[in-house]
A tleap script that builds the chain and sets N, CA, C and O, in Angstrom:
source leaprc.protein.ff14SB
mol = sequence {
  NMET LYS ALA TRP HIE ASP ALA GLY VAL VAL
  HIE VAL LEU LEU GLU SER GLY GLU GLU VAL
  GLN PHE GLU ILE ALA GLY ASN PRO ARG LEU
  GLU ALA ALA THR GLU ALA GLN LEU GLY HIE
  ILE ARG LEU MET ARG ALA GLY LEU HIE TRP
  PRO GLU ILE ASP GLU HIE LEU SER MET GLU
  GLY LEU LEU ARG GLY ASP HIE GLY GLN PRO
  VAL CLYS
}
set mol.1.N position { 162.800 -19.604 -53.314 }
set mol.1.CA position { 162.799 -19.312 -51.890 }
set mol.1.C position { 162.593 -20.631 -51.161 }
set mol.1.O position { 161.862 -21.508 -51.620 }
set mol.2.N position { 163.245 -20.749 -50.026 }
set mol.2.CA position { 163.151 -21.944 -49.197 }
set mol.2.C position { 163.085 -21.481 -47.742 }
set mol.2.O position { 163.753 -20.519 -47.364 }
set mol.3.N position { 162.283 -22.166 -46.930 }
set mol.3.CA position { 162.176 -21.798 -45.521 }
set mol.3.C position { 162.146 -23.056 -44.667 }
set mol.3.O position { 161.589 -24.078 -45.069 }
set mol.4.N position { 162.758 -22.973 -43.469 }
set mol.4.CA position { 162.761 -24.101 -42.546 }
set mol.4.C position { 162.951 -23.593 -41.129 }
set mol.4.O position { 163.385 -22.463 -40.903 }
set mol.5.N position { 162.614 -24.458 -40.180 }
set mol.5.CA position { 162.767 -24.156 -38.757 }
set mol.5.C position { 163.819 -25.090 -38.185 }
set mol.5.O position { 163.838 -26.279 -38.500 }
set mol.6.N position { 164.693 -24.553 -37.344 }
set mol.6.CA position { 165.722 -25.372 -36.698 }
set mol.6.C position { 166.075 -24.749 -35.356 }
set mol.6.O position { 166.563 -23.620 -35.293 }
set mol.7.N position { 165.827 -25.487 -34.294 }
set mol.7.CA position { 166.246 -25.088 -32.943 }
set mol.7.C position { 165.800 -23.677 -32.558 }
set mol.7.O position { 166.597 -22.877 -32.068 }
set mol.8.N position { 164.517 -23.381 -32.785 }
set mol.8.CA position { 163.987 -22.086 -32.367 }
set mol.8.C position { 164.252 -20.938 -33.313 }
set mol.8.O position { 163.976 -19.785 -32.979 }
set mol.9.N position { 164.782 -21.229 -34.488 }
set mol.9.CA position { 165.090 -20.189 -35.468 }
set mol.9.C position { 164.454 -20.562 -36.810 }
set mol.9.O position { 164.563 -21.701 -37.264 }
set mol.10.N position { 163.791 -19.592 -37.434 }
set mol.10.CA position { 163.260 -19.773 -38.787 }
set mol.10.C position { 164.282 -19.184 -39.753 }
set mol.10.O position { 164.758 -18.063 -39.572 }
set mol.11.N position { 164.602 -19.951 -40.765 }
set mol.11.CA position { 165.553 -19.537 -41.799 }
set mol.11.C position { 164.792 -19.390 -43.109 }
set mol.11.O position { 163.961 -20.235 -43.446 }
set mol.12.N position { 165.070 -18.333 -43.839 }
set mol.12.CA position { 164.476 -18.122 -45.153 }
set mol.12.C position { 165.624 -17.840 -46.124 }
set mol.12.O position { 166.349 -16.855 -45.984 }
set mol.13.N position { 165.767 -18.713 -47.096 }
set mol.13.CA position { 166.785 -18.523 -48.129 }
set mol.13.C position { 166.104 -17.916 -49.348 }
set mol.13.O position { 165.262 -18.549 -49.985 }
set mol.14.N position { 166.478 -16.693 -49.658 }
set mol.14.CA position { 165.871 -15.972 -50.781 }
set mol.14.C position { 166.515 -16.401 -52.098 }
set mol.14.O position { 167.620 -16.943 -52.114 }
set mol.15.N position { 165.823 -16.156 -53.178 }
set mol.15.CA position { 166.351 -16.520 -54.496 }
set mol.15.C position { 167.668 -15.818 -54.792 }
set mol.15.O position { 168.466 -16.318 -55.586 }
set mol.16.N position { 167.909 -14.678 -54.174 }
set mol.16.CA position { 169.152 -13.928 -54.372 }
set mol.16.C position { 170.337 -14.598 -53.677 }
set mol.16.O position { 171.490 -14.230 -53.904 }
set mol.17.N position { 170.039 -15.597 -52.820 }
set mol.17.CA position { 171.083 -16.251 -52.042 }
set mol.17.C position { 171.203 -15.687 -50.638 }
set mol.17.O position { 171.874 -16.273 -49.789 }
set mol.18.N position { 170.556 -14.555 -50.386 }
set mol.18.CA position { 170.564 -13.949 -49.055 }
set mol.18.C position { 169.705 -14.797 -48.121 }
set mol.18.O position { 168.664 -15.318 -48.521 }
set mol.19.N position { 170.155 -14.930 -46.867 }
set mol.19.CA position { 169.387 -15.670 -45.880 }
set mol.19.C position { 168.892 -14.734 -44.786 }
set mol.19.O position { 169.662 -13.951 -44.229 }
set mol.20.N position { 167.613 -14.820 -44.487 }
set mol.20.CA position { 166.991 -14.071 -43.403 }
set mol.20.C position { 166.710 -15.071 -42.293 }
set mol.20.O position { 166.163 -16.143 -42.552 }
set mol.21.N position { 167.077 -14.736 -41.059 }
set mol.21.CA position { 166.844 -15.614 -39.915 }
set mol.21.C position { 166.174 -14.821 -38.809 }
set mol.21.O position { 166.450 -13.636 -38.618 }
set mol.22.N position { 165.282 -15.498 -38.076 }
set mol.22.CA position { 164.711 -14.866 -36.903 }
set mol.22.C position { 164.310 -15.928 -35.892 }
set mol.22.O position { 163.914 -17.036 -36.254 }
set mol.23.N position { 164.419 -15.569 -34.619 }
set mol.23.CA position { 164.033 -16.470 -33.549 }
set mol.23.C position { 162.525 -16.450 -33.386 }
set mol.23.O position { 161.882 -15.418 -33.576 }
set mol.24.N position { 161.961 -17.613 -33.028 }
set mol.24.CA position { 160.517 -17.680 -32.813 }
set mol.24.C position { 160.132 -17.018 -31.491 }
set mol.24.O position { 158.969 -16.667 -31.288 }
set mol.25.N position { 161.095 -16.847 -30.596 }
set mol.25.CA position { 160.829 -16.198 -29.306 }
set mol.25.C position { 160.257 -14.810 -29.542 }
set mol.25.O position { 160.785 -14.034 -30.338 }
set mol.26.N position { 159.176 -14.509 -28.842 }
set mol.26.CA position { 158.531 -13.215 -29.000 }
set mol.26.C position { 157.301 -13.268 -29.887 }
set mol.26.O position { 156.470 -12.362 -29.844 }
set mol.27.N position { 157.172 -14.324 -30.696 }
set mol.27.CA position { 155.978 -14.499 -31.523 }
set mol.27.C position { 155.095 -15.523 -30.807 }
set mol.27.O position { 155.423 -16.710 -30.797 }
set mol.28.N position { 153.986 -15.092 -30.210 }
set mol.28.CA position { 153.169 -15.987 -29.388 }
set mol.28.C position { 152.694 -17.250 -30.109 }
set mol.28.O position { 152.702 -18.330 -29.517 }
set mol.29.N position { 152.291 -17.139 -31.347 }
set mol.29.CA position { 151.804 -18.321 -32.080 }
set mol.29.C position { 152.929 -19.288 -32.376 }
set mol.29.O position { 152.765 -20.498 -32.221 }
set mol.30.N position { 154.065 -18.775 -32.799 }
set mol.30.CA position { 155.189 -19.669 -33.098 }
set mol.30.C position { 155.741 -20.300 -31.825 }
set mol.30.O position { 156.098 -21.479 -31.822 }
set mol.31.N position { 155.815 -19.531 -30.748 }
set mol.31.CA position { 156.320 -20.073 -29.476 }
set mol.31.C position { 155.450 -21.221 -28.965 }
set mol.31.O position { 155.964 -22.168 -28.370 }
set mol.32.N position { 154.152 -21.145 -29.191 }
set mol.32.CA position { 153.225 -22.159 -28.685 }
set mol.32.C position { 153.099 -23.374 -29.614 }
set mol.32.O position { 152.471 -24.366 -29.246 }
set mol.33.N position { 153.675 -23.306 -30.786 }
set mol.33.CA position { 153.533 -24.374 -31.776 }
set mol.33.C position { 154.420 -25.571 -31.466 }
set mol.33.O position { 155.447 -25.447 -30.798 }
set mol.34.N position { 154.007 -26.728 -31.963 }
set mol.34.CA position { 154.817 -27.942 -31.837 }
set mol.34.C position { 155.921 -27.912 -32.899 }
set mol.34.O position { 155.882 -27.103 -33.826 }
set mol.35.N position { 156.888 -28.791 -32.752 }
set mol.35.CA position { 157.957 -28.898 -33.759 }
set mol.35.C position { 157.372 -29.228 -35.129 }
set mol.35.O position { 157.803 -28.680 -36.143 }
set mol.36.N position { 156.384 -30.131 -35.153 }
set mol.36.CA position { 155.766 -30.506 -36.426 }
set mol.36.C position { 155.073 -29.304 -37.068 }
set mol.36.O position { 155.184 -29.090 -38.275 }
set mol.37.N position { 154.362 -28.525 -36.261 }
set mol.37.CA position { 153.691 -27.335 -36.794 }
set mol.37.C position { 154.701 -26.313 -37.295 }
set mol.37.O position { 154.500 -25.705 -38.347 }
set mol.38.N position { 155.778 -26.122 -36.557 }
set mol.38.CA position { 156.814 -25.163 -36.978 }
set mol.38.C position { 157.476 -25.602 -38.278 }
set mol.38.O position { 157.879 -24.767 -39.088 }
set mol.39.N position { 157.586 -26.893 -38.471 }
set mol.39.CA position { 158.227 -27.416 -39.675 }
set mol.39.C position { 157.361 -27.357 -40.915 }
set mol.39.O position { 157.861 -27.534 -42.025 }
set mol.40.N position { 156.062 -27.108 -40.746 }
set mol.40.CA position { 155.151 -27.039 -41.888 }
set mol.40.C position { 154.963 -25.585 -42.310 }
set mol.40.O position { 153.949 -24.960 -41.998 }
set mol.41.N position { 155.933 -25.072 -43.008 }
set mol.41.CA position { 155.913 -23.688 -43.488 }
set mol.41.C position { 155.508 -23.699 -44.959 }
set mol.41.O position { 156.150 -24.351 -45.782 }
set mol.42.N position { 154.461 -22.990 -45.274 }
set mol.42.CA position { 154.066 -22.837 -46.674 }
set mol.42.C position { 154.652 -21.534 -47.199 }
set mol.42.O position { 154.528 -20.476 -46.583 }
set mol.43.N position { 155.282 -21.645 -48.334 }
set mol.43.CA position { 155.816 -20.448 -48.991 }
set mol.43.C position { 154.704 -19.832 -49.816 }
set mol.43.O position { 154.094 -20.494 -50.656 }
set mol.44.N position { 154.454 -18.583 -49.571 }
set mol.44.CA position { 153.423 -17.862 -50.289 }
set mol.44.C position { 154.105 -16.734 -51.063 }
set mol.44.O position { 155.237 -16.358 -50.759 }
set mol.45.N position { 153.431 -16.220 -52.027 }
set mol.45.CA position { 154.001 -15.136 -52.845 }
set mol.45.C position { 154.459 -13.967 -51.980 }
set mol.45.O position { 155.502 -13.365 -52.235 }
set mol.46.N position { 153.666 -13.651 -50.951 }
set mol.46.CA position { 153.976 -12.484 -50.127 }
set mol.46.C position { 154.727 -12.816 -48.846 }
set mol.46.O position { 155.119 -11.906 -48.116 }
set mol.47.N position { 154.938 -14.108 -48.551 }
set mol.47.CA position { 155.633 -14.417 -47.304 }
set mol.47.C position { 155.512 -15.867 -46.892 }
set mol.47.O position { 155.485 -16.768 -47.731 }
set mol.48.N position { 155.439 -16.083 -45.579 }
set mol.48.CA position { 155.402 -17.425 -44.997 }
set mol.48.C position { 154.073 -17.644 -44.289 }
set mol.48.O position { 153.496 -16.713 -43.727 }
set mol.49.N position { 153.592 -18.891 -44.322 }
set mol.49.CA position { 152.336 -19.220 -43.661 }
set mol.49.C position { 152.471 -20.573 -42.974 }
set mol.49.O position { 152.973 -21.535 -43.557 }
set mol.50.N position { 152.015 -20.630 -41.726 }
set mol.50.CA position { 151.951 -21.864 -40.949 }
set mol.50.C position { 150.465 -22.207 -40.823 }
set mol.50.O position { 149.794 -21.650 -39.954 }
set mol.51.N position { 149.929 -23.097 -41.654 }
set mol.51.CA position { 148.484 -23.325 -41.698 }
set mol.51.C position { 147.877 -23.855 -40.399 }
set mol.51.O position { 146.770 -23.455 -40.040 }
set mol.52.N position { 148.565 -24.736 -39.694 }
set mol.52.CA position { 147.993 -25.326 -38.484 }
set mol.52.C position { 147.833 -24.318 -37.347 }
set mol.52.O position { 146.981 -24.494 -36.476 }
set mol.53.N position { 148.646 -23.269 -37.352 }
set mol.53.CA position { 148.554 -22.284 -36.263 }
set mol.53.C position { 148.047 -20.927 -36.761 }
set mol.53.O position { 148.018 -19.948 -36.015 }
set mol.54.N position { 147.652 -20.890 -38.029 }
set mol.54.CA position { 147.095 -19.684 -38.645 }
set mol.54.C position { 147.989 -18.458 -38.450 }
set mol.54.O position { 147.523 -17.380 -38.080 }
set mol.55.N position { 149.279 -18.649 -38.707 }
set mol.55.CA position { 150.228 -17.530 -38.637 }
set mol.55.C position { 150.742 -17.228 -40.028 }
set mol.55.O position { 151.103 -18.134 -40.780 }
set mol.56.N position { 150.772 -15.959 -40.365 }
set mol.56.CA position { 151.278 -15.512 -41.653 }
set mol.56.C position { 152.211 -14.330 -41.406 }
set mol.56.O position { 151.854 -13.378 -40.712 }
set mol.57.N position { 153.401 -14.403 -41.980 }
set mol.57.CA position { 154.365 -13.304 -41.875 }
set mol.57.C position { 154.755 -12.877 -43.282 }
set mol.57.O position { 155.168 -13.703 -44.096 }
set mol.58.N position { 154.627 -11.609 -43.561 }
set mol.58.CA position { 154.973 -11.111 -44.894 }
set mol.58.C position { 156.489 -10.968 -45.021 }
set mol.58.O position { 157.188 -10.704 -44.043 }
set mol.59.N position { 156.974 -11.145 -46.232 }
set mol.59.CA position { 158.402 -10.949 -46.475 }
set mol.59.C position { 158.775 -9.491 -46.228 }
set mol.59.O position { 159.858 -9.204 -45.717 }
set mol.60.N position { 157.899 -8.588 -46.584 }
set mol.60.CA position { 158.166 -7.166 -46.342 }
set mol.60.C position { 158.373 -6.926 -44.851 }
set mol.60.O position { 159.312 -6.235 -44.456 }
set mol.61.N position { 157.498 -7.496 -44.022 }
set mol.61.CA position { 157.630 -7.348 -42.574 }
set mol.61.C position { 158.884 -8.014 -42.045 }
set mol.61.O position { 159.589 -7.443 -41.213 }
set mol.62.N position { 159.170 -9.226 -42.525 }
set mol.62.CA position { 160.371 -9.935 -42.066 }
set mol.62.C position { 161.630 -9.131 -42.348 }
set mol.62.O position { 162.523 -9.049 -41.505 }
set mol.63.N position { 161.699 -8.546 -43.518 }
set mol.63.CA position { 162.878 -7.755 -43.876 }
set mol.63.C position { 162.996 -6.481 -43.044 }
set mol.63.O position { 164.084 -5.920 -42.914 }
set mol.64.N position { 161.859 -6.019 -42.473 }
set mol.64.CA position { 161.861 -4.858 -41.572 }
set mol.64.C position { 162.139 -5.262 -40.130 }
set mol.64.O position { 162.325 -4.399 -39.273 }
set mol.65.N position { 162.170 -6.572 -39.852 }
set mol.65.CA position { 162.382 -7.027 -38.482 }
set mol.65.C position { 161.102 -7.328 -37.735 }
set mol.65.O position { 161.134 -7.539 -36.523 }
set mol.66.N position { 159.970 -7.353 -38.432 }
set mol.66.CA position { 158.683 -7.692 -37.821 }
set mol.66.C position { 158.485 -9.192 -37.948 }
set mol.66.O position { 158.224 -9.707 -39.036 }
set mol.67.N position { 158.613 -9.890 -36.823 }
set mol.67.CA position { 158.497 -11.349 -36.796 }
set mol.67.C position { 157.244 -11.782 -36.055 }
set mol.67.O position { 157.176 -12.897 -35.539 }
set mol.68.N position { 156.245 -10.896 -36.002 }
set mol.68.CA position { 154.996 -11.216 -35.347 }
set mol.68.C position { 155.009 -10.994 -33.849 }
set mol.68.O position { 154.188 -11.560 -33.127 }
set mol.69.N position { 155.932 -10.175 -33.375 }
set mol.69.CA position { 155.999 -9.863 -31.945 }
set mol.69.C position { 154.823 -8.965 -31.565 }
set mol.69.O position { 154.370 -8.163 -32.382 }
set mol.70.N position { 154.329 -9.091 -30.342 }
set mol.70.CA position { 153.269 -8.177 -29.897 }
set mol.70.C position { 153.773 -6.729 -29.901 }
set mol.70.O position { 154.945 -6.467 -29.628 }
set mol.71.N position { 152.890 -5.821 -30.207 }
set mol.71.CA position { 153.228 -4.398 -30.207 }
set mol.71.C position { 153.378 -3.949 -28.759 }
set mol.71.O position { 152.530 -4.243 -27.918 }
set mol.72.N position { 154.462 -3.236 -28.477 }
set mol.72.CA position { 154.707 -2.758 -27.101 }
set mol.72.C position { 154.158 -1.378 -26.915 }
set mol.72.O position { 154.267 -0.811 -25.828 }
savepdb mol mol.pdb
quit
């Protein structure tokens, strides 16, 4: 698995070759982060973690379309 940020979009390349993409817009922690913070994505067994901004998104949630948006 590989993950990166580019121009307001987080890309996750899964081992299967499938790519999951989502915009940071709507996620308050990601929107407020610097480019350097957004670029420091730790791959975890269960998902993605941005240590400097204490944001964690599970792969299960990402695949459901949950990108850390506030509940309406």
